[in-house]
N, C-alpha and C positions, 0 to 999 in steps of 0.2 A: 446527461449523465444524471440520474435521481439516486440518491440515497437516503433509505428510511431506516430507522432504528425498529425494529420488530419486538424484541424483549432485552432487559437488562437486570442483571442482580440489583434486587432493592434491599435498602441500607447496607450498603456496600462499604462505607467507611468503617461502621462498628464492627462489621463481618472482618474486615483486613485488621483491625485493631485487635479485635480478641484473638484473631489468630496469631498475630504478634506477640501478644501477651502468652500465649503458650509458651513461646520461644525463649521469654524473658525480659521482655519489654516491661519497664517499671508501671505498676498499677497506677501511681500517680500524674502518669502522662495522659492528658484527654485524646480523647479519638483522631481528632483532626490533627494534633502535632504528631501523634504517630504516624499516619499515613503521610504527612509532608516529609518526616524524618526517613521513612522507608523508602520513599520515591527519590529524596534527595541524594541520601547516601546510596542507593542501588541495592537495598536489601529486600527484593522486589518479590520472592517468592511467593509472600503472602498475597499478592495481589493478584495472583491468579485465583482466587476465588470470586473474583468478579467477573462476570462474562455478559458479554454484548451480540446480540444477533441482529445482522444489518441486511436489509433487501436492498440489493443494489442492481440497478438497470440500465440499459441504454449505454454499457460500457462496450468497448471492443473487446475481440476474442483475443487480440493482441495484448492487451494488460490482463485479462482474464489469466493468462498463461503466466503473467508475473506474479499475480496475487497468489499462484500456488506454491510459489517460491517461499511463502509464509507458512510453512508445515505444520506448526503448532497451532492448528486453527481446524475446523470444519467447514469443507467447501461443499457447496452444491450448485451446480450450473444447468441452463436450459441445454436440453439435449437435440443435437441435429439429427441424431437418428430418428427420433420419434416426433420430432416437428415437421411440418412443411415451412421451408423458407422463403418461400415466394414473396417477392418484393421488400426484403429483408431492410432494415434500417442500418445504418453505418455511421462510423465515426470520422469526420474528415478533421486529421490530425493537424490542419493548417491552422484552424480555428484557436488550436491552445498554443500558437507560436505566433504571436500578434505582429510581433518585429518582423514578418516576412509581408507585410502589407505593401509589396513591389509589383511591377510589372512581371517578374520572374515569379513570385508567388502566385500570381493570377494564373498566368500560365502554366504553374504546375496542378492549381485546382481544376484547370479545364480537363488536364489529363486525367487526373485522379477521380472526377466525377463521372468521367467516360467510362475509365475504366470500371467502376462500382456497376454502373448502368448494363456495359458488358457481360459483368459477372450474375447480373440479377436475369438478363436474359440466356445466357448459357445455363443458370442452374435450371431455371423453369423448363426450359426444352429438353434438356436431360432427363428431367422428372418426369415431363409428358410422355416422352418415348418409353420408359422404363415402368411406368403406371400401368401401361397396359398387360404388361406381364406381372409386375407384384408391386404394390405400394410400398411395403418395406424395404424391398430391395431399391425402388426407385428413390427414396430418401436416403437409403445408405450410399448410394453413389454419388447422388447431385450435389451431396454437402461438401464433396472432396473440391467442388469450385467456388466454394464460400471463400471470400477474402478475410485476411485477419482483422479487416476493419469493420466486419459484419458486427451487429448489436448482439451481445449476449445478457443474459438474466441470471444473477447470481445470489444465491443466500449465504451469508459468510458468520460463522460462529467464533469468537476470539476471545481470550482471557486478556484481561488489562494488561497484563504483564507483556505478552505478544504484542497487544496493540501499540505499547511505547515502542517497542522495536520496529513495527511497521512503520510508525510516525516518522520517527528519529531517521529512518533511512528514504521514505518515500517524499518527504518533505523537502529535502534538500535540491539545491537549484540544478543538481545534474542528474535529478530522475527524470525518468519519461514525462513529458508535459502532462499526458492525460492521467497518469499514474499520480502526480504529484496533485492534479485539481483533485482526485477522488481522495488524497491523503486530507486534503484541506476541509473536504465536506464532511468527512468522519470526525475531525478534529474540531469542528465547529458544535457536531452534536454533540461529544464526550465531554467537550469542556465546560456545557451547557448543565450536563447530569452529575459529573464529578471533578470540581474545579480544582479540588483538593488534590487529585493525582495528576490532572493532564494540563494544567494550566501554564504551568513552567515548562512543556514538552512541545520541540520543534526539531529540526534537522538535529543531528548528532552534536555537530559544532556549539549549538547553541546550548542544546542539553547538557552536554557533559563539559562545556567551558573549553573544549580543546577540538581541534578539528582533523579528523585521522584520513581526510581525504588527500593531505599534503600536497604533493604538487599536480594532482588531478583537480583541486578546488579552481573552479573558473573565474575569471575576472569580475564578472557579473554578481557574486557571493556577496550578499548585503553585508555579511560578517566579516570579511576580507581583511579589514583594516582593525577589526574588533577582536576578533578571536584569533588566538595562535595556532599552527598547525602541530601536530604531534613531533614532528621531527624538529620544528624549531624549538619545543619546551624541552625536549631530549637534549638539545645541543646547547641550549640557555643554560640548563641546569648540571651539564657533563655527565650525563648518566652513561655510564661506561656500559660496553658488551659483556654482558654476563656469559655468554656461552661457553668460556673458557672455564668458567667457575662452575657451572653445571657439567660440564666435560669429567670433572675431577669427583663428581658425587654417582656417577653414574656405574 
């Protein structure tokens, strides 16, 4: 997996701060303080003025589909209709799950690698047969045997507000391992550029100080004993069900 920053909004801290002042943030506050306040209090619309463009390569088709779930962004992916995928590279998902370094894991890896090699052979066989008729049709049909593990290449443009949402969701221990690795690499890049915005951003539990995963939070969550779940906080503070109150206003 490779992640490279292609472009980012320059002088974003001043841009965001000046945008926030339009909304009434006091002139007496300095730029960095304004940005930290915006991030901490989630007054985040002004963050949309900062935009990042990343070049992401050697990721699987599988997680590129998950990336598409982050819709407030611009997505451009390698086309399998117009590119020949002979000898395609692929992601071995077991490499992102180091705890499965057992005999079972090794047996599974052998089967997985065999399946990838078979897919490569079938892809090129189908392509060579149909190529005699039409090159474009050959690529169109052969791509249907590509596994979701196959490498793809991606250009992703996203604003800072949407990127925070992405990181909060994908840094969670429940995220797909490959996607979590992508989120870590992206975070390393953006923290270096705009620490005022991203240094305090982690999974949702860490960022918000409360974990919305509730019962789904796994035992290996590093914040399990440090951060309460949403349900625990509601129960502790005795927040009652307001649905009845809302009913009277309808």
